[in-house]
Structure formats: structure tokens, C-alpha cells
C-alpha positions as CSV (number, residue, x, y, z in Angstrom):
1,X,0.0,0.0,0.0
2,X,1.3,3.5,-0.9
3,X,0.4,6.8,0.7
4,X,1.5,10.3,0.2
5,X,2.0,13.0,2.9
6,X,1.7,16.5,1.5
7,X,1.7,20.1,2.6
8,X,4.3,19.7,5.4
9,X,7.7,21.0,6.1
10,X,10.0,18.0,5.9
11,X,13.1,17.7,8.0
12,X,15.6,16.5,5.3
13,X,19.0,16.2,6.9
14,X,19.9,19.4,8.6
15,X,17.1,21.7,7.3
16,X,13.4,21.9,6.9
17,X,12.2,21.9,3.3
18,X,8.7,23.0,2.1
19,X,6.9,22.3,-1.1
20,X,7.7,18.5,-1.2
21,X,5.5,15.5,-0.8
22,X,6.6,12.3,0.9
23,X,5.7,9.1,-0.9
24,X,5.5,6.0,1.4
25,X,5.3,2.5,0.1
26,X,5.7,-0.8,1.9
27,X,6.4,0.9,5.2
28,X,9.4,2.8,3.8
29,X,10.1,6.2,2.2
30,X,9.8,5.6,-1.5
31,X,10.7,9.1,-2.6
32,X,10.6,12.8,-1.7
33,X,8.8,14.5,-4.6
34,X,7.6,17.8,-6.0
35,X,3.8,18.2,-5.4
36,X,3.0,17.8,-9.1
37,X,5.0,14.7,-9.7
38,X,3.2,12.2,-11.9
39,X,3.9,9.3,-9.4
40,X,1.4,10.9,-7.0
41,X,-1.6,10.9,-9.2
42,X,-3.0,7.5,-8.2
43,X,-1.8,7.6,-4.6
44,X,-4.1,8.5,-1.6
45,X,-2.8,11.8,-0.2
46,X,-2.9,13.1,3.3
47,X,-2.8,16.9,3.7
48,X,-0.7,17.7,6.8
49,X,-1.8,21.4,6.8
50,X,1.6,22.9,7.3
51,X,2.8,20.6,10.1
52,X,6.5,19.8,10.5
53,X,7.2,16.2,9.4
54,X,10.3,14.8,11.2
55,X,11.8,11.4,11.8
56,X,10.2,9.7,14.7
57,X,12.1,9.8,18.0
58,X,14.3,7.0,19.1
59,X,14.6,6.5,22.9
60,X,17.2,4.1,24.1
61,X,16.2,4.3,27.8
62,X,12.6,3.6,28.6
63,X,11.9,1.9,31.9
64,X,8.2,2.3,31.7
65,X,5.2,4.3,30.6
66,X,1.4,4.1,30.6
67,X,1.4,3.0,34.2
68,X,3.6,0.0,33.4
69,X,7.2,-0.7,34.7
70,X,9.1,-3.1,32.5
71,X,10.8,-4.8,35.5
72,X,7.3,-5.7,36.8
73,X,5.8,-6.6,33.4
74,X,8.5,-8.2,31.3
75,X,6.0,-9.4,28.7
76,X,4.8,-8.7,25.2
77,X,1.7,-6.9,26.5
78,X,3.8,-4.8,29.0
79,X,6.1,-3.7,26.2
80,X,3.1,-2.9,23.9
81,X,1.6,-0.7,26.6
82,X,4.9,1.1,27.3
83,X,5.4,1.7,23.5
84,X,1.9,3.0,23.0
85,X,2.3,5.5,25.9
86,X,5.5,6.9,24.4
87,X,4.3,7.0,20.9
88,X,1.8,9.7,21.8
89,X,4.9,11.9,22.4
90,X,6.6,11.1,19.1
91,X,8.7,8.1,20.1
92,X,8.5,5.6,17.2
93,X,11.5,3.4,18.2
94,X,12.6,2.5,21.7
95,X,14.5,0.1,23.9
96,X,12.5,-1.3,26.8
97,X,14.9,-0.9,29.7
98,X,15.3,-3.4,32.5
99,X,17.1,-2.0,35.6
100,X,19.1,-4.1,38.0
101,X,17.3,-7.2,39.0
102,X,17.9,-10.9,39.4
103,X,19.2,-12.8,36.4
104,X,16.0,-14.8,35.9
105,X,14.0,-11.5,35.6
106,X,16.5,-10.2,33.1
107,X,16.3,-13.4,31.1
108,X,12.5,-13.1,31.0
109,X,12.9,-9.5,29.8
110,X,15.1,-10.6,27.0
111,X,12.7,-13.3,26.0
112,X,9.8,-10.8,26.1
113,X,11.6,-8.3,23.8
114,X,12.4,-11.1,21.4
115,X,8.7,-12.2,21.4
116,X,7.6,-8.6,21.0
117,X,9.8,-8.1,17.9
118,X,8.5,-11.4,16.4
119,X,4.9,-10.3,17.1
120,X,5.5,-6.9,15.4
121,X,4.9,-4.7,18.4
122,X,5.3,-1.2,17.0
123,X,8.6,0.5,17.7
124,X,10.5,-2.2,19.6
125,X,14.2,-2.0,18.6
126,X,15.7,-4.3,21.2
127,X,16.5,-4.1,24.9
128,X,18.5,-2.0,27.3
129,X,19.9,-3.9,30.3
130,X,20.9,-1.3,32.8
131,X,22.7,-3.3,35.4
132,X,23.1,-5.3,37.6
133,X,26.9,-4.9,36.9
134,X,27.1,-1.5,38.5
135,X,29.1,0.1,41.3
136,X,27.1,0.1,44.6
137,X,28.6,3.5,45.5
138,X,26.9,5.0,42.3
139,X,23.8,2.8,42.3
140,X,21.3,5.7,42.5
141,X,17.9,4.1,42.9
142,X,19.1,0.6,41.8
143,X,18.5,-2.1,44.5
144,X,22.0,-3.0,46.0
145,X,20.8,-6.6,46.6
146,X,21.0,-7.2,42.8
147,X,24.4,-5.6,42.1
148,X,27.2,-7.9,41.1
149,X,30.4,-8.2,39.0
150,X,30.3,-9.1,35.3
151,X,32.2,-12.4,34.7
152,X,32.9,-14.1,31.5
153,X,30.4,-16.9,32.4
154,X,27.5,-14.4,32.1
155,X,28.5,-13.2,28.6
156,X,26.3,-15.8,26.7
157,X,23.2,-14.6,28.6
158,X,23.8,-11.0,27.6
159,X,24.2,-11.7,23.9
160,X,21.2,-14.0,23.6
161,X,18.7,-11.6,22.1
162,X,17.9,-12.4,18.4
163,X,16.4,-9.9,16.0
164,X,17.1,-6.6,17.8
165,X,19.8,-4.5,19.5
166,X,21.1,-5.2,23.0
167,X,22.4,-2.2,24.9
168,X,24.2,-3.0,28.2
169,X,25.1,-0.4,30.8
170,X,28.0,-1.6,33.0
171,X,30.5,0.0,35.4
172,X,33.8,-0.7,33.8
173,X,35.5,-1.4,37.2
174,X,33.0,-4.2,37.8
175,X,34.3,-6.3,34.9
176,X,37.4,-6.3,32.6
177,X,38.3,-4.6,29.3
178,X,38.6,-8.1,27.8
179,X,35.0,-9.0,28.7
180,X,33.8,-5.6,27.3
181,X,35.7,-6.5,24.1
182,X,34.0,-9.9,23.9
183,X,30.6,-8.4,24.3
184,X,31.3,-5.7,21.7
185,X,32.6,-8.3,19.3
186,X,29.4,-10.3,19.7
187,X,27.3,-7.2,18.8
188,X,26.3,-6.0,22.2
189,X,26.4,-2.2,22.5
190,X,28.2,-1.5,25.7
191,X,27.7,1.8,27.6
192,X,29.2,2.9,30.9
193,X,27.2,4.2,33.8
194,X,26.6,4.0,37.5
195,X,30.3,3.8,37.9
196,X,33.3,5.2,39.9
197,X,35.7,4.3,37.2
198,X,38.9,6.3,36.7
199,X,39.7,8.0,33.5
200,X,42.3,5.3,32.8
201,X,39.7,2.5,33.3
202,X,37.2,4.1,31.0
203,X,39.8,4.7,28.4
204,X,40.8,1.1,28.5
205,X,37.2,0.1,28.1
206,X,36.8,2.4,25.1
207,X,39.8,0.8,23.5
208,X,37.9,-2.5,23.7
209,X,34.7,-1.3,22.2
210,X,32.8,0.7,24.9
211,X,30.5,2.8,22.8
212,X,28.7,5.3,25.0
213,X,27.7,6.7,28.4
214,X,24.4,6.3,30.2
215,X,22.8,9.6,31.4
216,X,26.0,11.7,31.3
217,X,26.9,13.3,34.7
218,X,24.4,11.2,36.7
219,X,25.7,8.3,38.8
220,X,29.3,8.5,37.6
221,X,32.7,9.7,38.7
222,X,33.0,13.4,38.0
223,X,35.6,15.6,36.4
224,X,37.9,16.8,39.2
225,X,41.3,18.6,39.3
226,X,43.4,15.5,39.8
227,X,41.2,12.8,38.3
228,X,39.1,13.4,35.2
229,X,36.9,10.5,36.0
230,X,34.1,9.1,33.7
231,X,32.7,12.5,32.9
232,X,36.2,13.6,31.7
233,X,36.6,10.5,29.6
234,X,33.2,10.9,28.1
235,X,33.8,14.5,27.0
236,X,37.4,13.8,25.9
237,X,36.5,10.9,23.6
238,X,35.1,12.2,20.3
239,X,34.0,8.8,19.0
240,X,31.7,7.8,21.9
241,X,28.0,8.8,22.4
242,X,26.5,10.4,25.5
243,X,22.9,10.1,26.6
244,X,21.6,13.2,28.3
245,X,18.5,13.8,30.4
246,X,17.2,17.3,29.7
247,X,14.5,17.8,32.3
248,X,16.0,20.7,34.2
249,X,16.4,18.5,37.3
250,X,18.9,15.7,36.6
251,X,21.6,18.0,35.3
252,X,21.9,21.8,35.5
253,X,21.2,23.2,32.1
254,X,24.5,25.2,32.1
255,X,26.4,22.0,32.8
256,X,24.8,20.5,29.7
257,X,25.6,23.6,27.7
258,X,29.3,23.2,28.6
259,X,29.2,19.5,27.7
260,X,27.7,20.3,24.2
261,X,30.8,22.5,23.5
262,X,33.2,19.7,24.3
263,X,32.5,17.2,21.5
264,X,30.6,17.0,18.2
265,X,26.8,17.6,18.6
266,X,26.0,14.3,16.8
267,X,27.5,12.4,19.7
268,X,24.8,13.5,22.1
269,X,21.5,11.6,22.4
270,X,18.3,12.7,24.2
271,X,17.0,10.0,26.5
272,X,14.0,10.0,28.8
273,X,14.9,7.4,31.5
274,X,11.1,7.3,31.7
275,X,9.1,5.6,34.4
276,X,5.4,4.5,34.5
277,X,3.9,8.0,34.9
278,X,4.7,9.0,31.3
279,X,1.4,8.7,29.5
280,X,-0.5,7.9,32.8
281,X,-2.3,10.1,35.3
282,X,-0.8,8.1,38.2
283,X,1.6,10.2,40.3
284,X,3.0,7.3,42.4
285,X,4.3,3.8,41.5
286,X,6.2,1.0,43.1
287,X,9.8,0.2,42.3
288,X,11.1,-3.0,43.8
289,X,9.2,-2.4,47.0
290,X,9.8,1.3,47.3
291,X,7.2,4.0,46.7
292,X,8.2,6.5,44.1
293,X,6.3,9.8,43.9
294,X,6.2,12.4,41.1
295,X,6.4,15.9,42.6
296,X,6.7,18.9,40.3
297,X,7.5,16.6,37.4
298,X,10.3,14.8,39.3
299,X,10.4,11.1,40.4
300,X,11.9,10.5,43.8
301,X,11.9,7.7,46.4
302,X,11.3,8.2,50.1
303,X,14.9,9.3,50.6
304,X,14.7,11.9,47.9
305,X,16.8,10.0,45.4
306,X,16.0,10.6,41.8
307,X,14.2,7.5,40.4
308,X,14.1,7.9,36.6
309,X,11.9,10.6,35.2
310,X,8.4,11.6,34.1
311,X,9.9,13.0,30.9
312,X,8.7,12.2,27.4
313,X,10.9,12.8,24.3
314,X,8.8,15.7,22.8
315,X,9.4,17.5,26.1
316,X,13.1,16.6,26.0
317,X,13.3,18.2,22.5
318,X,11.5,21.4,23.7
319,X,13.7,21.6,26.8
320,X,16.8,21.3,24.7
321,X,15.6,24.3,22.7
322,X,14.4,26.3,25.7
323,X,17.0,25.3,28.4
324,X,20.1,24.6,26.4
325,X,19.7,27.0,23.5
326,X,19.9,24.2,20.9
327,X,18.4,25.0,17.5
328,X,15.2,23.0,16.9
329,X,16.7,21.0,14.0
330,X,19.6,20.0,16.2
331,X,17.3,19.0,19.1
332,X,15.2,16.9,16.7
333,X,18.3,15.1,15.3
334,X,19.5,14.4,18.9
335,X,16.1,12.7,19.4
336,X,16.1,10.7,16.2
337,X,19.0,10.5,13.8
338,X,21.8,10.4,16.4
339,X,20.4,7.7,18.6
340,X,19.7,5.6,15.5
341,X,23.3,6.0,14.6
342,X,24.4,5.0,18.1
343,X,22.3,1.8,17.7
344,X,23.8,1.2,14.2
345,X,20.4,1.3,12.5
346,X,21.1,3.0,9.2
347,X,17.5,3.1,7.9
348,X,16.0,4.8,10.9
349,X,16.0,8.4,12.2
350,X,16.0,10.2,8.8
351,X,13.7,11.0,5.9
352,X,15.3,9.7,2.7
353,X,14.5,7.1,0.1
354,X,14.8,3.6,1.6
355,X,14.4,4.7,5.2
356,X,11.7,3.3,7.4
357,X,8.7,5.5,7.4
358,X,8.7,6.1,11.2
359,X,7.7,9.7,11.5
360,X,6.1,12.3,13.7
361,X,4.2,15.4,12.6
362,X,4.7,18.4,14.9
363,X,3.2,21.8,15.2
364,X,5.2,25.0,15.5
365,X,5.4,24.6,19.3
366,X,7.0,21.1,18.8
367,X,3.9,19.4,20.1
368,X,3.2,16.0,18.5
369,X,0.1,15.8,16.5
370,X,0.4,12.5,14.5
371,X,2.8,9.6,14.3
372,X,3.6,6.7,11.9
373,X,5.6,3.6,12.6
374,X,6.8,1.8,9.4
375,X,4.2,3.6,7.5
376,X,1.3,2.9,9.8
377,X,-0.4,5.7,11.7
378,X,-1.6,5.2,15.3
379,X,-5.3,5.0,15.9
């Protein structure tokens, strides 16, 4: 089935272009055409009435949404509910994220993601396993009972997902560079986070294939006068990617502005670290026996520790513009093209012939009005 999307400003690469029509066929972008192109004559056409048509957002860190926490619902239906909640905010590709838990629960989460991909649940790109191979001193809200070192014996479990991407967040000091190299060689995308690693330890991990950093600045060794730490390594390395939470609470906006000056813009990814309140009216939820409350848009446990976010990707884009002074086109690419690049998915996060037709239509205030995943619009 073919469809044409007309009368929109299209984000093509690094600029918006007007006066073009997007032809979609078989779930992919067939062509970007002039409005009077003969190929459009027999194709049903949707008039987008001047909306901005952009690549759909790709979120690599989604703990929950729609009232569902992935740790509590590692199932196809749980993933479907989380994806539907985030789709309303322009996210058309995501990694359900399992935070530190027992190994059996993590195995069930991997199986659920594999089944969700096989069942065609919209938007599922793989899994993010955030822990349990983290430093207890930087655990944040992660349950210390589950934290452990990463040994070679566990590598087969972590590379078992078929049909999607596996992202693993690990503290480099809780394993070895050689194990990180083995995971990277097997196709696992390894990121560093919840860590007290030194600059030297992080650099050794990068040399073995460490590819990125989970929520830069949060839960990691900081840049100090006599030890650059993980933050220093992340900003010094030009080839690695940094996930950033732009909610005005996790990191001071000026700190993020400084970070954006330190390495190429295309190495920064917007992430939500979202919890069940996204897309849900509920303002409290349970996390491994603790009650988490959302107050003034911030998720905290009873000790006041940050516990993920109530942030959606469209808000992250708007915050990047308003709080960080990022140009809208750059913010949109940080939410789509750059995370797709990080995951190594070449046909996602861009509008060009051959790309997957996973799209969002936004108004001038960057509010999401419509979405498509692989050419299919949400109900």
C-alpha cells in the first residue's frame, strides 16, 4: 500500500524543506517528490496542513510508561503498553529498559523483547539492560541486593537476544576490558554508567569497544582537578556517544551547555529514562518495594533519590531548545538520527528514500500531532 504525505515542512538532513511530498510504500520512504510529480496521481494523499514532518524519536532508555514498569511486566503486553504511551509523544522506536534485577527476571525481559519483535509490536528495537553490573557506590535508585560483577560466564546470557539491538550499561570497574571487548565483538552495544571508574579505566574500556555513556553526569565519577573520571573520559572521547536527560532536574542546564561544547553535537542523544507516569495520570508507582512519587514533574523515592523521570521525548526536545539554546533542528536530530546512529540502525531516524517511514508530525510549538511507525499511523 502506498500513501503520500503532503503540505508539510520536511526535515531533510539538517534543514526543513517546504513544497515537497513524501511518498511512502511498503512501510518505507519511496521518494521525496515535487507536489505535481506524476507518481502521486494515483496515490491517496494526506494533507498535513503545514505541520512539520520529522523522523520519529528513538529513545534508548525507557523503563516504563502508561502506568507499566518493564521490571514488573517483562511481557509482550507490557512492552506494547509502554510503547503506546511513548508513541503519543513522538517516540516511534525504543529500547524497553530493565534496571538491575535478578538474572532470571533479566532473562524473562530478553525473551519478552524477542517475542515482541517477532509479534510486530510497534517501535520495539531491542533491549537496554541497565545493570546489575554496577558500582554500589553509584547505584542511585538501583537495588543494591542485585548488584554484582560481570564475569565471562555471564556473557552468553547478555548476547542471547535475536532480532534486535542489545544495549548493556555496565560499570567498567565491575568487569574487565577483555569482557567488554568480547561483548562488543558479539554485537552487544556497551555503555558505561553507575560507575566510579577512573579516566584510565574508562579509556581502556573504550579501546575494547565501549560505545557510549548512560545519562551523562548522573551516577558516575565526575571531572575533578586531579582525576578526570568518567565525565572527563566521556567528554574527551570524540567517538563515543553520551545520553543526556534534559528535564532541568537531573543536570543543571548550564552544565549540559558546557558539555555540548566539548565534543561533536552528533555524539549526544536525548533520552528520557522514563518511568510509568509517562502517559499515565498516576503520580505514584512502586519500584522493587519502594514507593516513588512524582512531585513537580520529578520522580523521587522516600529518601529523595532521583528515580528515573516523568519525561517524554517531545518535552526533551522542547527543553533542549528552551533550556540549552539548541536549535530545533539539532534537538530533533538528537532525538532521532543520532540515537539511530548509536544503535547502528542506518534506515531509521532520517527521511530519505529507503528509510523506514517512522515519522512524527509536529506543530510550531513542537507538540506531537500525529505519528507513523513503518508507514502505519496510530489509531
